[in-house]
C-alpha positions as CSV (number, residue, x, y, z in Angstrom):
1,M,128.7,67.6,87.6
2,S,127.9,70.5,90.0
3,K,128.6,70.4,93.7
4,R,126.4,71.3,96.5
5,A,127.4,74.5,98.4
6,V,126.7,75.1,102.0
7,I,127.1,78.0,104.5
8,V,130.0,77.3,106.9
9,G,130.5,80.6,108.7
10,W,129.4,84.2,109.0
11,S,129.9,87.6,110.5
12,H,127.5,90.5,111.3
13,T,128.0,94.1,112.4
14,P,125.4,96.0,114.4
15,F,122.9,97.9,112.2
16,G,122.2,101.6,112.8
17,K,124.0,104.9,112.4
18,L,127.5,103.6,112.8
19,D,130.8,105.3,113.3
20,A,132.3,103.4,110.4
21,P,133.2,106.2,108.0
22,D,132.5,104.4,104.7
23,V,131.5,101.2,103.0
24,E,135.2,100.2,102.7
25,S,135.4,100.0,106.5
26,L,132.2,98.0,106.8
27,I,133.4,95.5,104.3
28,A,136.7,95.1,106.2
29,S,134.8,94.6,109.5
30,V,133.1,91.4,108.4
31,S,135.6,89.8,105.9
32,R,138.2,88.3,108.3
33,S,135.7,87.7,111.1
34,A,133.5,85.6,108.8
35,L,136.5,83.5,107.7
36,D,137.6,83.1,111.3
37,H,134.1,81.9,112.2
38,A,134.2,79.4,109.4
39,G,137.7,78.2,110.3
40,V,138.9,79.1,106.8
41,A,142.2,80.9,105.9
42,P,142.1,83.8,103.5
43,K,144.5,82.0,101.2
44,D,141.9,79.2,100.7
45,V,139.2,81.6,99.4
46,D,138.6,81.1,95.7
47,F,136.1,83.9,95.0
48,V,134.6,86.9,96.7
49,T,131.3,88.6,95.9
50,V,130.5,92.0,97.3
51,G,126.9,93.3,97.4
52,V,126.5,97.0,97.7
53,Y,123.6,99.0,96.4
54,N,125.1,102.5,96.5
55,N,123.7,104.4,93.5
56,G,124.8,107.6,95.1
57,L,124.7,106.8,98.8
58,T,128.6,107.0,98.8
59,P,131.0,108.5,96.2
60,Q,133.1,105.3,96.1
61,G,132.0,102.7,93.5
62,F,133.9,99.5,92.3
63,E,133.3,97.9,95.7
64,G,134.6,94.6,94.6
65,G,138.0,96.2,94.5
66,L,137.9,97.2,98.2
67,V,138.0,93.8,99.7
68,S,141.8,93.3,99.8
69,L,142.2,96.8,101.4
70,G,140.6,95.4,104.5
71,E,142.0,91.9,104.2
72,P,145.4,92.1,102.4
73,A,145.6,88.3,102.2
74,L,142.8,88.4,99.6
75,R,144.8,90.7,97.3
76,F,144.9,88.3,94.3
77,T,141.6,86.6,94.9
78,P,138.9,87.3,92.2
79,A,136.3,89.6,93.6
80,M,133.1,91.0,92.0
81,H,130.5,93.6,92.9
82,V,126.9,92.8,92.4
83,E,123.7,94.9,92.8
84,N,120.1,93.9,92.8
85,A,118.3,96.6,94.7
86,C,117.1,95.7,98.2
87,A,118.0,92.0,97.4
88,T,121.6,92.8,96.7
89,G,122.9,90.8,99.7
90,S,121.0,87.7,98.5
91,A,122.4,88.3,95.0
92,A,125.9,88.3,96.4
93,L,125.3,85.1,98.3
94,Y,123.6,83.3,95.4
95,S,126.5,84.3,93.1
96,A,129.0,82.8,95.6
97,L,126.9,79.6,95.8
98,D,126.8,79.4,92.0
99,Y,130.6,79.8,91.8
100,V,131.2,76.9,94.1
101,E,128.4,74.7,92.7
102,S,129.9,75.2,89.2
103,G,133.0,73.5,90.4
104,R,135.2,76.5,89.7
105,G,136.3,76.7,93.4
106,R,135.8,75.2,96.8
107,I,135.3,78.3,99.0
108,A,133.7,81.6,98.4
109,L,133.0,84.7,100.6
110,A,129.9,86.7,100.1
111,I,129.7,90.2,101.6
112,G,126.8,92.6,101.9
113,A,127.3,96.1,103.1
114,E,125.8,99.6,102.9
115,K,126.7,103.0,104.3
116,M,123.4,104.9,104.1
117,T,123.9,107.7,106.6
118,A,126.9,109.5,105.0
119,V,124.7,111.6,102.7
120,P,122.2,114.2,103.9
121,S,118.9,112.5,104.9
122,R,117.0,114.7,102.5
123,L,118.8,113.1,99.5
124,V,118.1,109.4,100.5
125,P,114.5,109.1,99.2
126,D,115.5,110.1,95.7
127,I,118.5,107.8,95.7
128,L,116.4,104.9,96.7
129,L,113.9,105.6,93.9
130,S,116.6,104.2,91.6
131,G,115.2,100.9,92.7
132,C,111.9,101.5,91.0
133,Y,110.8,102.4,87.5
134,R,111.7,106.1,87.4
135,K,109.9,106.8,84.2
136,E,106.6,106.2,85.9
137,E,107.2,106.1,89.7
138,Q,108.9,109.3,90.7
139,N,107.6,110.1,94.1
140,P,108.7,112.9,96.5
141,D,108.4,110.5,99.4
142,G,110.7,108.0,97.8
143,F,110.0,104.3,98.4
144,A,107.7,105.2,101.3
145,G,105.5,106.9,98.7
146,I,105.6,103.8,96.5
147,F,104.5,101.5,99.3
148,A,102.0,104.0,100.5
149,R,100.3,103.6,97.1
150,I,100.5,99.9,97.5
151,A,98.8,100.1,101.0
152,E,96.1,102.4,99.6
153,T,95.4,100.0,96.8
154,Y,95.2,97.1,99.3
155,F,92.8,99.1,101.5
156,Q,90.6,100.0,98.5
157,R,90.1,96.3,97.7
158,H,90.2,94.7,101.1
159,G,89.4,97.3,103.7
160,D,91.5,99.5,105.9
161,H,94.0,97.4,107.9
162,R,96.2,100.0,109.5
163,E,95.6,98.3,112.9
164,E,96.9,95.0,111.6
165,M,100.0,96.8,110.1
166,A,100.5,98.3,113.6
167,M,100.3,94.8,115.0
168,I,103.1,93.7,112.6
169,A,105.2,96.6,113.7
170,A,104.7,95.9,117.3
171,K,105.5,92.2,116.8
172,N,108.8,93.0,115.1
173,H,109.8,95.6,117.6
174,A,109.2,93.2,120.4
175,N,111.4,90.6,118.7
176,G,114.1,93.2,117.9
177,V,114.6,93.8,121.6
178,H,116.3,90.5,121.8
179,N,118.6,91.1,118.8
180,P,122.0,92.5,119.7
181,Y,122.5,93.7,116.1
182,A,119.3,95.6,115.8
183,H,119.1,99.3,114.9
184,V,116.1,99.7,117.3
185,R,116.0,97.6,120.4
186,K,112.9,99.1,122.0
187,A,109.4,97.6,122.1
188,Y,106.4,99.6,121.0
189,D,102.9,98.4,121.7
190,V,100.1,98.2,119.1
191,E,98.4,101.4,120.4
192,F,101.6,103.4,119.9
193,C,102.2,102.0,116.4
194,N,98.5,102.6,115.5
195,T,98.4,106.2,116.6
196,V,99.7,109.1,114.7
197,S,101.6,111.4,117.0
198,D,104.7,113.6,117.2
199,R,106.7,110.5,118.0
200,N,105.0,108.5,115.3
201,P,104.1,110.9,112.5
202,L,102.7,110.0,109.0
203,V,105.5,109.5,106.5
204,A,103.5,109.0,103.3
205,G,99.8,108.2,102.8
206,P,98.7,105.8,105.5
207,L,102.2,104.8,106.5
208,R,103.4,106.0,109.9
209,R,107.0,106.0,111.0
210,T,106.5,102.6,112.7
211,D,105.4,101.2,109.4
212,C,108.7,102.0,107.7
213,S,112.1,100.3,108.1
214,M,115.1,102.4,109.1
215,V,117.8,104.0,107.1
216,S,120.8,102.1,108.4
217,D,124.5,101.3,108.0
218,G,125.8,97.8,108.4
219,A,127.4,94.7,106.9
220,A,127.1,91.0,107.0
221,A,129.2,88.2,105.4
222,L,128.8,84.5,104.8
223,V,131.4,81.9,103.9
224,V,130.2,79.1,101.6
225,A,132.0,75.9,100.7
226,D,131.4,72.6,98.9
227,E,130.2,69.8,101.0
228,E,133.5,67.9,100.9
229,T,135.3,70.9,102.3
230,A,132.5,71.6,104.8
231,A,133.0,68.1,106.2
232,T,136.3,69.3,107.6
233,L,134.8,72.4,109.2
234,L,132.7,73.0,112.3
235,R,129.2,73.6,110.8
236,A,127.2,73.3,107.6
237,I,123.9,74.9,106.6
238,R,122.4,73.4,103.5
239,F,120.0,75.0,101.0
240,R,117.1,72.5,100.7
241,A,116.0,74.9,98.0
242,R,116.8,78.3,96.6
243,A,114.7,80.2,94.1
244,H,115.1,83.5,92.3
245,V,112.2,84.9,90.3
246,N,111.9,88.3,88.7
247,D,108.8,90.3,87.8
248,L,108.1,93.4,85.7
249,M,109.5,96.5,87.3
250,P,106.7,99.0,86.5
251,L,103.8,98.6,88.9
252,S,101.5,99.8,86.2
253,R,102.0,96.6,84.2
254,R,101.1,94.2,87.0
255,D,98.8,93.9,90.0
256,P,100.8,96.0,92.6
257,I,99.4,94.0,95.6
258,A,99.7,90.5,94.1
259,F,103.4,90.1,94.7
260,E,103.3,87.5,91.9
261,G,107.0,87.1,91.7
262,A,107.3,86.5,95.4
263,R,104.5,83.9,95.2
264,R,106.2,82.1,92.4
265,A,109.5,82.1,94.2
266,W,107.9,80.5,97.2
267,E,106.1,77.9,95.1
268,K,109.4,77.0,93.4
269,A,111.3,76.7,96.7
270,R,108.6,74.6,98.3
271,A,108.4,72.3,95.3
272,E,112.2,71.9,95.2
273,S,112.6,71.4,99.0
274,G,109.6,69.0,99.3
275,V,108.5,70.8,102.5
276,S,105.4,72.9,103.4
277,L,105.1,76.0,105.5
278,D,104.1,73.8,108.4
279,D,107.5,72.2,108.3
280,L,109.3,75.5,108.8
281,A,110.4,76.6,112.3
282,F,110.4,80.3,111.3
283,V,110.7,82.7,108.4
284,E,112.7,85.8,107.9
285,T,110.8,88.0,105.5
286,H,111.4,91.3,103.8
287,D,109.3,93.8,105.9
288,C,110.7,97.0,104.4
289,F,107.2,98.3,105.2
290,T,104.5,96.6,107.3
291,I,102.2,96.4,104.3
292,A,104.9,94.4,102.6
293,E,105.0,91.8,105.3
294,M,101.2,91.6,105.3
295,I,101.1,90.9,101.5
296,E,104.0,88.5,101.8
297,Y,101.9,86.4,104.2
298,E,99.6,85.9,101.2
299,A,102.5,85.3,98.7
300,M,104.1,82.6,100.9
301,G,100.7,80.8,101.2
302,L,99.8,81.6,104.8
303,A,96.6,83.4,103.7
304,K,94.4,83.8,100.6
305,P,94.8,87.1,98.6
306,G,93.3,89.9,100.6
307,E,93.4,88.0,103.9
308,G,97.0,88.5,105.0
309,W,95.7,90.8,107.8
310,K,94.0,87.8,109.4
311,V,97.4,86.1,109.9
312,I,98.7,88.7,112.3
313,R,95.4,89.2,114.0
314,E,95.2,85.5,114.8
315,G,98.8,85.5,116.1
316,V,100.1,83.0,113.6
317,T,103.4,84.8,113.0
318,R,104.1,85.9,116.6
319,R,107.2,84.4,118.3
320,D,104.9,81.9,120.1
321,G,102.7,81.4,117.0
322,R,102.4,78.5,114.5
323,L,105.0,80.1,112.2
324,P,107.1,82.8,113.8
325,V,108.0,85.5,111.2
326,N,111.0,87.8,111.7
327,P,112.2,86.6,115.1
328,S,115.2,88.9,114.5
329,G,112.9,91.9,114.5
330,G,113.0,92.0,110.7
331,L,114.0,95.1,108.7
332,K,111.5,97.1,110.7
333,A,113.5,96.8,114.0
334,K,116.9,95.3,112.8
335,G,117.4,98.0,110.1
336,H,117.7,97.9,106.4
337,P,121.2,98.7,105.0
338,L,120.3,97.8,101.5
339,G,123.3,95.8,100.4
340,A,123.6,94.0,103.7
341,T,120.0,93.0,104.2
342,G,119.8,89.8,102.2
343,A,123.1,88.6,103.7
344,S,121.9,89.5,107.2
345,M,118.6,87.6,106.8
346,H,120.6,84.4,105.9
347,V,123.0,85.0,108.8
348,M,120.0,85.3,111.2
349,A,118.5,82.1,109.8
350,A,121.8,80.2,110.1
351,M,122.3,81.4,113.7
352,Q,118.9,80.0,114.6
353,L,119.6,76.6,112.9
354,C,122.9,76.3,114.7
355,G,121.4,77.3,118.1
356,E,123.6,80.4,118.2
357,A,120.8,83.0,118.2
358,G,120.9,83.8,121.9
359,D,117.8,85.5,123.2
360,M,116.3,85.4,119.7
361,Q,116.5,81.6,119.6
362,I,113.4,79.7,118.4
363,P,113.3,76.3,120.2
364,N,114.2,73.3,118.1
365,A,114.7,75.2,114.9
366,Q,115.3,72.6,112.1
367,L,114.1,74.3,108.9
368,A,114.1,78.0,108.0
369,G,112.6,80.1,105.3
370,V,114.1,83.4,104.0
371,F,112.4,85.8,101.6
372,N,114.3,88.8,100.4
373,M,113.0,91.1,97.6
374,G,114.4,94.0,95.6
375,G,112.1,96.9,94.7
376,A,108.4,96.4,95.0
377,A,108.6,92.6,94.6
378,V,110.6,93.0,91.4
379,T,113.4,90.5,92.2
380,N,112.5,87.8,94.7
381,Y,114.7,85.3,96.5
382,V,113.5,82.4,98.6
383,S,115.8,80.1,100.5
384,I,114.8,77.0,102.5
385,L,117.7,76.2,104.9
386,E,118.6,73.3,107.3
387,R,121.6,72.4,109.3
388,T,123.5,69.3,108.2
389,K,126.5,69.6,110.6
């Protein structure tokens, strides 16, 4: 019989262009601190998962083998590297949860990390294209070019909604001001985000710089344990539901603006948890680009297809709205170190549920939703979280 696994502790570095020289140092920076936060000794860890995207961002692979270099007490602990594009951090976390829930161990450590700024910036777009279907989707502008095409398709069907995308950017930057881990802690108003200028140039198609998440370094880690072990520790964050749904990778073989895999993941998670969107205190969603957040409103059920733009215009997802989305600032302001992102999103949610989010805190946060995707809605993870201790 499987056991229920819960989050019992975490750690998070700042995101941005960090002095940490490599991914090894980033992994080391969160390993022991996460265990300390959980109140768990390294000798009691049964399994470690390490989520790093890499694919050429750094020359060092085999990242699962790096853990014990930063934490020697984990020398003989099984460790494994996982990768699932921009959802690599969630893949690491879910693998750790699966290990504990299978009954093979009591405590697991999930780490997400990425060093993106060690290579010349001109090389990054092509490296990131390894997260799409290269046979069809080569683009000189990298993933920005892919999502520019998605935005153009959306506009063709549903009208030009650049202003609403600027409203999403402004919302997330306003939230990011309060996040001590964020890459960008500066507010930008809607007018600035909606105006092409020297400070906010076009990046690809209709996407301006403020529509695009940052190239960042960073790491986050979570400790998970079975409920019996968690009863002896300080805190426990339970998964009311978790869903993982994959879709076809090539955009040519599906509707590129439907985000069908994301919609199905949300539907599965809501059905498993028995809650509706109205029950959630907030959502952390994957705003790699502002058009992604707009379409994700539709995928999660906040709006009908083609009407996601109404959600931000009506203020629904503002910090003081009916369902705050990305109170952390999201990927847009917090940054997007690929392997760390999914882990970070779950840390942000756990902090809120424990009342440890400081100036980011959403009052009386009881239930949280997290949506992390890899590629253009190819692999989709939805978690519904609540605090039980």
